[in-house]
C-alpha positions as CSV (number, residue, x, y, z in Angstrom):
1,X,21.9,-5.9,7.2
2,X,21.4,-2.6,5.4
3,X,21.5,-4.4,2.0
4,X,18.6,-6.6,3.1
5,X,16.4,-3.9,4.6
6,X,14.9,-2.7,1.3
7,X,13.8,-6.3,0.5
8,X,12.3,-6.6,3.9
9,X,10.4,-3.3,3.7
10,X,9.2,-4.1,0.2
11,X,8.0,-7.5,1.3
12,X,6.2,-6.0,4.3
13,X,4.5,-3.5,2.1
14,X,3.4,-5.9,-0.6
15,X,2.4,-8.7,1.9
16,X,0.4,-6.4,4.2
17,X,-1.5,-5.0,1.2
18,X,-2.4,-8.6,0.1
19,X,-3.2,-9.8,3.5
20,X,-5.5,-6.9,4.5
21,X,-7.1,-6.3,1.1
22,X,-7.5,-9.8,-0.2
23,X,-7.9,-11.9,3.0
24,X,-8.8,-9.9,6.1
25,X,-11.4,-7.5,4.7
26,X,-13.3,-10.2,2.7
27,X,-13.4,-12.4,5.8
28,X,-14.9,-9.4,7.8
29,X,-17.8,-9.2,5.3
30,X,-18.3,-13.0,5.4
31,X,-18.3,-13.4,9.2
32,X,-19.4,-10.2,10.9
33,X,-23.2,-9.9,11.6
34,X,-23.8,-6.7,9.5
35,X,-22.2,-5.1,6.5
36,X,-22.1,-1.8,8.4
37,X,-19.9,-3.3,11.2
38,X,-17.7,-5.0,8.6
39,X,-17.4,-1.8,6.7
40,X,-16.4,0.2,9.8
41,X,-13.8,-2.4,10.8
42,X,-12.5,-2.5,7.2
43,X,-12.1,1.2,7.2
44,X,-9.8,1.0,10.3
45,X,-7.8,-1.8,8.7
46,X,-7.3,0.3,5.5
47,X,-6.3,3.3,7.5
48,X,-3.6,1.2,9.2
49,X,-2.6,-0.1,5.9
50,X,-2.2,3.4,4.5
51,X,0.2,4.2,7.4
52,X,2.2,1.0,6.7
53,X,2.4,1.9,3.0
54,X,3.7,5.4,3.6
55,X,6.2,4.2,6.3
56,X,7.5,1.5,4.0
57,X,7.7,3.8,1.0
58,X,9.6,6.5,3.0
59,X,12.0,3.9,4.3
60,X,12.6,2.6,0.8
61,X,13.2,6.1,-0.5
62,X,15.7,6.8,2.3
63,X,17.5,3.5,1.7
64,X,17.6,4.0,-2.1
65,X,20.2,6.8,-1.6
66,X,23.8,5.8,-1.7
67,X,25.4,6.0,1.8
68,X,28.3,8.3,0.8
69,X,27.0,9.9,-2.4
70,X,24.1,11.9,-3.8
71,X,23.2,9.2,-6.3
72,X,20.6,6.5,-6.0
73,X,21.4,2.8,-5.7
74,X,20.7,0.6,-8.8
75,X,17.5,-0.8,-7.4
76,X,16.5,2.6,-6.2
77,X,16.6,4.1,-9.7
78,X,14.4,1.4,-11.1
79,X,11.9,1.4,-8.2
80,X,11.5,5.1,-7.4
81,X,8.5,5.6,-9.7
82,X,6.8,2.6,-8.2
83,X,7.5,3.7,-4.7
84,X,6.2,7.2,-5.3
85,X,3.2,5.8,-7.3
86,X,2.3,3.4,-4.5
87,X,2.6,6.1,-1.8
88,X,0.4,8.5,-3.9
89,X,-2.2,5.8,-4.4
90,X,-2.3,5.1,-0.6
91,X,-2.8,8.8,0.1
92,X,-5.5,9.2,-2.5
93,X,-7.4,6.1,-1.3
94,X,-7.2,7.2,2.3
95,X,-8.0,10.9,2.0
96,X,-9.9,11.0,-1.3
97,X,-11.8,7.8,-1.7
98,X,-12.4,6.5,1.8
99,X,-14.2,9.6,3.2
100,X,-16.7,9.3,0.3
101,X,-17.2,5.6,1.0
102,X,-17.8,6.3,4.7
103,X,-20.2,9.1,3.8
104,X,-21.9,6.6,1.4
105,X,-21.7,9.0,-1.5
106,X,-22.3,7.1,-4.8
107,X,-21.0,4.0,-3.0
108,X,-20.7,1.9,-6.1
109,X,-18.5,4.4,-8.0
110,X,-16.2,5.2,-5.0
111,X,-15.9,1.6,-3.9
112,X,-15.0,0.5,-7.4
113,X,-12.5,3.3,-7.8
114,X,-11.0,2.6,-4.4
115,X,-10.6,-1.1,-5.3
116,X,-8.9,-0.4,-8.5
117,X,-6.5,2.1,-6.8
118,X,-5.8,-0.5,-4.1
119,X,-5.0,-3.1,-6.7
120,X,-2.7,-0.7,-8.5
121,X,-0.9,0.1,-5.2
122,X,-0.5,-3.7,-4.7
123,X,1.1,-3.9,-8.2
124,X,3.4,-1.0,-7.4
125,X,4.5,-2.7,-4.2
126,X,5.1,-5.9,-6.2
127,X,7.2,-4.1,-8.7
128,X,9.3,-2.6,-5.9
129,X,9.7,-6.0,-4.2
130,X,10.7,-7.5,-7.6
131,X,13.4,-4.8,-8.2
132,X,14.8,-4.9,-4.6
133,X,15.0,-8.7,-4.5
134,X,16.6,-8.9,-8.0
135,X,20.1,-7.9,-6.7
C-alpha cells in the first residue's frame, strides 16, 4: 500500500486542480446569476484547492524519503523540484494573487497572473504524477 500512496496523492492533486480550475469554476460563471457571486464562490473553491495542494505536496515529500535511510526514493529525486514548485505556486496564488483579485486591484493583471500560475501548478502536479506512476 505504501508504494501506491504517492501515485494516489499525485493523482488527487492533479485531478483536483483540473476539476476545480477547468470545470467547476467556469461552470460557476456560466450558471450563477452574477459574476460577483460566482467570483466569491470560486475564491472559496480555490482556497480549498490550495489546502489540498499543500497537503498532497507535504504527503509526497514525506513519502519520498526512504523508510530506513536518509536518501530519497528514485521517484522522489526526480519529483522534488516539481512538488516544491507546485506547493510554492499554490501559496503564491492563495496569499499573493487572490487577495488582490478579491480587492479588485488591477483585476485584469492579477487574474491573468493567477491563471498562469494555476496552470503552472497543474503542470507541476502532472510532472509529479508522471514520475510517481512511472515505476
